Every structure is written in structure tokens, then in C-alpha cells.
C-alpha positions as CSV (number, residue, x, y, z in Angstrom):
1,M,0.0,0.0,0.0
2,N,1.3,3.4,-1.0
3,T,1.7,6.0,1.8
4,I,1.3,9.8,1.1
5,I,2.4,12.3,3.8
6,F,1.2,15.9,4.0
7,D,3.6,17.7,6.3
8,F,1.8,20.7,7.9
9,D,5.0,22.3,8.9
10,R,5.0,23.3,5.2
11,I,1.3,24.0,4.8
12,G,-0.1,27.2,6.2
13,T,-3.1,28.1,3.9
14,E,-5.7,26.3,1.9
15,E,-3.9,27.4,-1.2
16,D,-0.7,25.7,0.1
17,F,-2.7,22.6,0.9
18,Y,-4.2,22.3,-2.6
19,K,-0.8,22.9,-4.3
20,T,0.6,20.1,-2.2
21,A,-2.4,17.9,-2.9
22,V,-2.0,18.3,-6.6
23,K,1.6,17.1,-6.4
24,Q,1.3,14.5,-3.7
25,L,-1.8,12.8,-5.1
26,A,-0.9,13.3,-8.8
27,L,-4.2,15.0,-9.4
28,P,-5.5,15.6,-12.9
29,E,-5.2,19.0,-14.5
30,F,-8.9,19.7,-14.2
31,F,-8.9,19.4,-10.4
32,G,-10.9,22.3,-9.0
33,N,-9.2,23.2,-5.7
34,N,-12.4,22.9,-3.6
35,L,-13.9,20.4,-1.2
36,D,-16.3,18.8,-3.7
37,A,-13.5,18.3,-6.2
38,L,-11.3,16.9,-3.5
39,Y,-13.9,14.3,-2.5
40,D,-14.4,13.3,-6.1
41,V,-10.7,12.7,-6.8
42,L,-10.2,10.9,-3.5
43,T,-13.0,8.5,-4.3
44,G,-12.4,8.1,-8.0
45,A,-9.2,9.5,-9.4
46,I,-6.3,8.5,-7.2
47,E,-4.4,5.2,-7.2
48,L,-5.8,2.9,-4.5
49,P,-5.1,1.4,-2.0
50,V,-3.4,4.2,-0.2
51,T,-2.7,5.5,3.3
52,I,-2.8,9.3,3.6
53,R,-1.2,10.9,6.7
54,F,-1.4,14.5,7.8
55,V,1.6,15.1,10.1
56,N,2.7,18.0,12.3
57,L,-0.8,19.6,12.6
58,S,-1.0,22.4,15.2
59,L,-4.2,22.8,17.1
60,G,-4.9,26.0,15.1
61,Q,-4.4,24.0,11.8
62,L,-6.6,21.3,13.1
63,E,-9.4,23.8,13.4
64,K,-8.4,25.7,10.2
65,F,-8.4,22.6,8.0
66,D,-11.4,20.9,9.7
67,A,-13.4,20.8,6.5
68,I,-10.6,19.3,4.5
69,I,-10.0,16.7,7.2
70,A,-13.7,15.9,7.2
71,V,-13.5,15.2,3.4
72,F,-10.6,12.8,3.9
73,E,-12.5,11.1,6.7
74,D,-15.6,10.8,4.6
75,A,-13.7,9.4,1.6
76,A,-11.9,6.9,3.9
77,A,-15.3,5.7,5.3
78,A,-16.7,5.4,1.8
79,L,-13.7,3.4,0.4
80,E,-13.2,1.4,3.6
81,D,-9.8,-0.4,3.5
82,A,-8.8,1.1,0.1
83,L,-8.1,4.5,1.7
84,I,-6.8,4.9,5.2
85,F,-6.6,8.4,6.6
86,E,-4.7,9.4,9.7
87,Y,-3.6,12.7,11.2
88,Y,-1.1,13.5,13.9
89,L,-0.7,16.7,16.0
90,Q,2.7,18.3,16.5
91,K,4.6,17.0,19.5
92,P,4.8,19.6,22.3
């Protein structure tokens, strides 16, 4: 199973996240940089099976990116074992 890591030490804005997602997930050129498009590509356009990890999230980022995290959680629930999503907070 392939593992893709999003390091939130390097992601500060939604724009940063989507730029990283396009690279990390090898998203198609038509990707729309929004939550609906993100769900669509997670459930139909990326190579599965995959584990996706968000690492080094601060508490502020956990709140700031809550909608994006929810999309990954929803996609993981829909795809069951084909997509595993995990996130980890920064160590104090």
C-alpha cells in the first residue's frame, strides 16, 4: 500500500494545501481546488489502495483545516480499506 504524507510544517493556507495535494496525489489538471473536487478525486481518481497521513498539525491548523480533514475522513469511510486516513498533531 502506498503512503502519502502531508507535512503541515510546510502547509499554512488552503492554497498551500491544494498545491501540495496536486503534487502528492498526482491529481488531474482539471482538479478544482475545492472540497467537492477533493472528495471526487479521492473516491475516483487516485491510485488505491493508499494511506494518507497529515503530520505536524498544530491545534490551530486542526481547526483551520477541519473541513478538509472531514472530506478525507468521509472518503476513507466510503472506500473502507482502500483509503486509510490518519492525522497527527505536532509534538509539544
